[in-house]
N, C-alpha and C positions, 0 to 999 in steps of 0.2 A: 261095636266101641273103640274109641281110639282113645289113650291118654297119654298126653304129654305134660313138658314141662314147660310153665311159661314164666319169663322174668316179670314178676307181678309189677307192674307199674310204671310208666315211664314220664318224665319228664316235661309239661306242657312246653315251657319256654324252648325246648329243644327241637320240637315241630316245625314250625313254620313261623318267621319272625312277625309276619301281619298278626297272626292269633294271640300275640304275647299280652296286648292290652285286654284281652277280653279275660285272663287268666291272672290279672296281675293281682288281684286280691290273694292267691294261692289256696291253699287246701281242695284241688282239683286234681285227680291224676286219672291218668288213661290205664286201663286194665288189660283189656284187648279188645278184638273184632275190628279193627281199623280196617277200612275195606270192605266191611259187610252191607251189601245191600240196603237190608232190611232188617237190622239189629231191632229186637222189640221184646216184651214180657220180661221185665227182672223180678225174677222172685226167690226171696230169701225162705228155702226151706229148712223148717225145724226140725224135721226127722234125718235128713239127709244133712245138717250143718252145711251146706253147700248154699254159694249165691248161682242161681239158674237162668238162663236165658236163652233167646232163641236169635237165629238169622231165618224169619219165614221165608224168603222165596231163594235161600241157601238151602233151606231142608236142613239146618242145623239145630242141635241142642247142645247147648254149654252147660258144664256145672265145674264153677272153680271154687274150690280150697281157697279160702281170705289167707289162712295160716301158711300154706307150703307153698302157695301157686301152683299146684298142681291144677290143670284142665282137663274134664273128661269130656268128649264129644261124641255125639249119637245122629248119623244121618237119620233121617224120617221119610217114611214112603209117599207123604204129600206136604206141602207147604204145612208149617209149624207156626201156630200163633200165640200160643200160651200153654200155661203148665202150672199146675201145683199139686200139693200132697195129697195123699187118698187115704179114708181111713182105714180101709181094710189093709191097705199097704199099697207099695210101691206110688204113682203119679198119675194124673192123669194129664193128655195133652190136646190141646185142640187142636186138629188137624182139618185142615180147609174144609173137608167135607163132611165133619163130626166131631164128639169127643169120644177120645178111649181112654182106655186102660196102659200107661206105661209101666212097663217092666225096666229100671234100667241096667239091674245086672244081666238080663237075657237080652236086650234090646229090642224086646217086641213091642209091637203096638196090638191092640186087638177093641175093636169098636163097641163103644157102649150104647151109642146113643145120635143119630141124625136130627138137631132141630129142626131142618129145614132141608127139601130135598131137589131146590132149582140149582140149576145147572150153570147161573148168571151171576149167584153168588156164591162166599165162602163166610164160613167164619173169620172174626177179628180178635177182638180183644176179649179177656174174662178174666173172672174173680168170681171167689169163694166170700160168702157172709160169715158173719160169727156162727149161724144156725148152720153151717155146712152145705148151705144151696149155691149151684154155680149158678153166674147170671154172665150171659154172652151172647154178643150181636153177630150182625153180618154186614156184609158191604157188596156193593155192588164190582165186580172182578171189571168191570168197565168203564168205570167213574163216570156212568150217564144217570141213571134213573133212580128214586128213592125205591126199591125193591128189597131193601134187608130189612132186618126188624130184631127186638130186643127180645130175650128169651130168658125164663128161671127153671133149671133142671133142678129138681127134688132130689132127695134122696133114693125115690123107689125108682128114678130115671124117668119120671112124668115132665113131658116139656110142654111150659105155658109160655104163648106170645104174651109178655109184660108191655110193647108200646112198639107202634109202630107209626111209617114208615123212616127208615134211614137210608142215607146213600153210603154212608161211612160211621159204622156205629163204634164208640170207643168210649174205653174208661171199664166199669164201672169202679166207683169208691166207695163207701159207707161210712157214716158217721160211728163213733163209739158206742153210742146208746141203740145202734140197729134201726132208729127208725127215720132214717134218712137216706138215700139214695142219690149219689150222683152219678151222670152219664152225658157222653156227649153227643152231639151230630158234627162230625169234624167238617162235613162238604161246607153247612150254613155257620161254622166259626162259631158254634155256641153250645154252651154245657148249661143241662137242666137240671134239676133238682127234683125229688120224688118224696112223698109221704111213703113209708112202708108200713104195712100193718102186719099182724102177730103172722098169717099165714102166708104173707111174701106179696101179698096182694099191692100193688101200687097206684096212686091217686095223686092229686095236687100238684100236678105237672106245672113247673114254673120254670123260667129262665133264671139260671142261677149270674151264668157270665158269657158278656158276648165280646168275643176278643176282634179287635181293630187295630187298623193302623199296621204299626210293624211287630202286632203281637205272634204274626202268624194264625196258625190255626190249633184248635185244643185238640191234644191225644190222649196219653194212657193220664190216669190219673192215681195218687195215691190220698190215705187221709193219717196226720198223725195222732196221738194221743192226745192233744190237745183238742182236738176236732178241725185243726186245717186243714185244709182242701189242697191238696199241691197238683200242680196241671202242668203236662209238657208241653213246651211249644212248637208245634212242626214249624219249620222255616221261621221262628222266631229268635231261636237261639239261645235258649233259654228255660227255666223252670222257675215257676212261681207259687207260691204261697197265698191264699185265697182264706179272709175269714168267710164266717158259715152266714154272714149277709151279703155274701159275694164281693167288699170291698177287696182291694189288692192289700195285702200286706208285706210282703219283701219278694225281690226278685232273685237269679243267682244266673249269672250270663256263664255260658257256654265256649269250649272254642268250635263245637259243630253249631251248624244250623237247624237241621232237621233231626230236632230230638223227638221221641217218639214214647218214651214210657219212663217211669220211678218206682222204686221202692224202698223202703228201710231196710236194712240187713246188717248184719252181724249179730252177735252174741247179746246187745243189748239193745240193738234195732237202731242204733244212735247216727250210723252212716249211710247216706242216701248213696243210692246207685242209678244210673241212668245210661239208657240204652240210646242210640241214635242210630242215620241212616244215610247211607251214599246215595243210594238211588237220586237218577235224574240229574245227579251234578254235573256243571259242565268240566270240561279237565282245566282248564284254567280258575274254576272253585277257589278262594281262598282258604275254606277249610276241608279242599280234597284230600289231605294228607292224614286227617285223624276224623272224618266221618265214617259212622258204622261203628267208631269206638264205643264201650261199655266206660263211663267213666264213675268214677267213685269220689263224695263231695265228704270232707271231715266233716266231726262235729262241730267244730271252730266255726261254721258257717253256715250252721243250721241255728241258730240264737235258741238254744236249749231245746229244740223240739226232737223227739223220738217217734219211731214209729208203733202201729199196733201188731201185736202177733197171730200170725196165720192161722187161721184153721181149716185141715183139710177136709176134701168134700166130701159128704157123709153117703153117696151112692154108690 
């Protein structure tokens, strides 16, 4: 574990002049991570009272104290994709080959379960629902075939394949009543909605929204307390809130183009934290200086919306 002091936030207008227009409305600041190849998985931990996120390819976990600005970092033995609190203590971490128990005090990782054992896929995104079940998907590491799938991991660590196939599974997120789940196939630029039964069975798969034009591809998602679905636009330079019927409510433009995921955080869950990636950008890309940054959006930009509290993994 490494602990360091970090100057919390930086003025977007001071980064590069071509980005000023994107941040003209204010209320957005960068916190850390500029240059990270694949910033992902922001997560507000009620247990730690820290904002966590990862750099997948950099094999790094970050934990930010929003009050002091202190950042703790841990190196992981394999690429790390997502994090969540665990009911029995500590955290879970989705590494490339499985779900691990992560002890932040000791900095240790203990394998809990491998949803699949293919050598051409890795875990990607993952979230815990209000019943403490983990939902996670896999992706083709070569970005060629739909060999991945979407899984549910119950409290007894039983793994159920909930849907397939996927080339790049992303999301998921859940309605406040737990009866609807949204999940993305990033490769097809499509977000699906499912009905969720009490036992976790999925049914009635349907298209929720299809990205086109300059929207980029749908990546990570979260849900607000009013039921709106927020989606990160990878390659689209923004996050958007969609109503439950799939219509666009509004978008927030960001200084980076490759937006990967988002979460509501802070004590009141009224700030939005957004991760981004620097991978594959050419040296002359206008957002090169800020790509990979973790951004914070203030309540003034969120039109009164706040998030739902996270539930720890029950396993």
